[in-house]
C-alpha positions, -999 to 999 in steps of 0.1 A, spaced: -286 14 -60 -279 41 -86 -300 21 -111 -330 26 -90 -325 60 -86 -322 72 -123 -356 46 -127 -374 64 -101 -364 97 -112 -373 86 -151 -408 74 -140 -416 105 -119 -405 130 -147 -430 110 -176 -456 110 -147 -452 148 -144 -448 153 -184 -483 136 -184 -502 162 -162 -484 184 -178 -498 175 -212 -530 171 -199 -532 206 -184 -521 218 -218 -546 203 -237 -575 215 -212 -560 248 -215 -561 244 -253 -599 233 -254 -609 265 -230 -592 288 -252 -610 277 -284 -642 277 -263 -634 311 -254 -624 323 -294 -656 307 -306 -674 327 -282 -661 357 -284 -665 352 -326 -703 349 -318 -706 382 -296 -683 400 -324 -706 391 -348 -735 403 -328 -720 434 -322 -710 440 -357 -746 436 -371 -760 459 -346 -735 482 -354 -743 482 -390 -781 487 -381 -775 518 -360 -756 530 -390 -781 521 -414 -805 541 -393 -782 569 -387 -780 574 -423 -815 573 -428 -822 600 -401 -796 620 -419 -810 619 -452 -840 633 -433 -861 600 -428 -880 614 -399 -879 602 -362 -871 567 -350 -894 545 -344 -910 546 -310 -892 517 -296 -857 530 -299 -865 564 -287 -863 549 -248 -825 544 -239 -812 572 -264 -837 602 -257 -813 619 -232 -788 618 -258 -806 637 -285 -819 665 -264 
């Protein structure tokens, strides 16, 4: 009787370990995918920031008004 109880406990424990390991692997894969997406977004934001800084430096040097396509969204801020 004791042998059956211990064997049942061991098999159940192994089954739970397999389920937990599978869940851990899925979570790890999701974290990697999220890191990749954040990295891509981060690179895009940095490129945009560099472009804005370059445009601002040009304006400070007296390069004139910004292009007409860029005036729409920030017109309220520059007034």
